[in-house]
N, C-alpha and C positions, 0 to 999 in steps of 0.2 A: 590460240596462238601457241606454238611450241616454245620451249625454253630457249632453244637456239635462235629462233626468230625474235623472241623478246630481247635477248642479249644483243643481237645485231642491231635492233632498233635503238636500244639504250646507248650503244657505243658508236653509232653511226658508221658501222662496218670498219672500225679500226680497233687494233689491239688496245685494251684498256690500260696497259702498262707502258708500251713504247710507241703507240700510235701507228704501227705498221698496218697496212691493209692487205697483207699477203698471208695465206695459209692460216686462217683464223679457225679456232675451235673453242668450244665451251670447256671450261675447267672448273670442276667443283672444288671449292676451297676446303681442304682437309682440316681437322680430322672428322668433323661431324656434319658435313653438308647434307642437306635433305634433297639435293638435286634441283632445287628451285632457282629461278633467276636471281633472287635476292642473295643466295648463298653460292653463286657462281660468278665467274668473270669470263670475258671473251679475250683470249690471248692468241698471239701468233706462235708459230712453231719454234722460233728462236727463243722466245721467252719460256715456252713450255719445256724445251730441252734443258735450259739452264736451271729451271726450278726443279725438275726431276733429277738432275745430276748436279747438286750444289758444288761439287769439287771442280766442275768445269765452268763455273760462273766467271764471266768477263765483266769486271767491275765497270769498265768504260761503257758497256752496253746499257748499264742501269743508271747512267747519269740522266736519262730521260725521266726518272722518278722525281726530279726536281720540279717538273710540271705536273705529273699525274698524282703526286702526293696530295694535291688539293681537291681531288675528286670527292664528291658528296656521297658516293656509293660505298657503304660499309665493307662489302666484299673486296673492293679495290683497295680501300684503306688498309684492310688486314694484310693483303698480299704485299703492298708497299712496305708496311711496317716490318713484316717478316724478312723481306729481301734486304732492307736496310740493316736489320739486326745481323743478318748473316755476313754482310759486307762491312760492318762498322770498323773493323781493323784497318780499312783503307784510309780512314781519316774523314774524308768528305761526307760519307753516309751518316756519321755521328752528328754533323752539323744539321743535316736534314731531319734526323730523329729529334734533335733538340727543338726544332720548329714545328714538328708534326704534333697535332692535337687530335686525340681520339676520344670519343665518348667512352665512359666506363665499360659498357657492354661490349663495344667494339674492341677495346683494348684487351678485355678478358678473352674474347674470341681469338684475337691475334696471338695471345700467349699460349692458347691451347696447343699442346703437342710440340711446343718449341723446345722443351727441355726433356725430351724422351731420353731415357738412359740415365738421367740424373736423379731418378726417384729413389735411389738407394740410400739417400740421406748423407752421402759422403760429400763434404765440402772441401774444395781446394782453395787454399789461401796463399797469397804471395808473402814475401818476407815482411811486408808492412801490415799484413792481416787483411788485405783487400780480397774480396771474393773473386775467384777466377771462374770463367765460363768457357765452354768450348767455342773456338773461333776468336777468342781474345788475342791481343798481341802483348808480349812481355819483353822486358829488357833484362839481360843478364847483369848481375851486380858483382860478379866475380869471374875471373878466368877459370874455365873448366876444361880439364883434360878429358877428352872423349876416348874412353876405353874401346879398343877395336877399330876406332875411326882413324887413328894416326894423326890427329890434329887437336889444337886447343881452341875451344870456343871462347873468344875474347870478351872481356867485360864491355858492356855497352852495346853488344849485338842485340838487335831486335829480332825476336822470333814471332812470326805472324801465324795466325790461324792455328793456335794450339789445340790439342785434343787432350781430354782428361783421362787418366788411368782410373777406370771405374772402381776398382777395389782398393786403391791406395791414395789417400788424400795428400800424400807428400810427393807425388810424382805426376808430371805432365809429359806430353810428347810434343815435339816440334821439329821443324826442319832447319838445320844449321849447316851451312856449306854444302847444300845439296843432299845431306844425309838426315834421315829421320832418327832422332835420338830421344832418350828418356832424360828428363831434367828434374832435379829436385826443386820443389817449390820454394825452399828456403834460399835459393840462389837467384830468384827472379823477382822483379817488381812489375806490376801491371803498367803497360804503356798508355 
C-alpha cells in the first residue's frame, strides 16, 4: 500500500486539518519527515497554500482546529500546534494551545524548525523583560513620533504579528497605521 493510499484510509478521504474532501494531497511534515505515513498528513489545497505562505493565513479558516486538535495522530498534532502558534496573536488560538496536550516527543517534533533565524542567540525583550518572539502582539506604552511617516503612533496601540530585527535585540518591526515601522523594544509590552 502506498503512503498516499495509507493516508487516504487513515483520514477517510478528508483533509486531516479542516475536513474538506476536495483536492487532497500528502504533505510531509517538515523539517525531518522520512516520507512515511506516520510523518505525513493528508491536507487539502486551501490548507496547503496557507501553510506554505504563512503571511496569507486566514485565521477564520483555522477555527476548524478546535475539532481536529484532538486527533490521536502525532503528525496532525504537530501541524495543529504549529498553526496555532503562528496564529496565537489572534487571541482564540492561545485558548486552544492552553488546552492542547502533546506527548514530550511530539512537542519536541512540533518545535523543530519553529524558530529558524533565532539561532543567533539574540533575545528581544519588552519593557517588562518578557521574551518576544516573531508573530507576537505588543502594545505601545508611549506615544511615538514616526520619522518619515508623518504620524504619531499612539500609546495603547496594539501591533500584531511583529518581526524581530535579527542583529539588534532592541528593535522589532511591525505595522502601524498601514506602515511597516521599526520600534524600540523599550517602548512596548507584550500583549
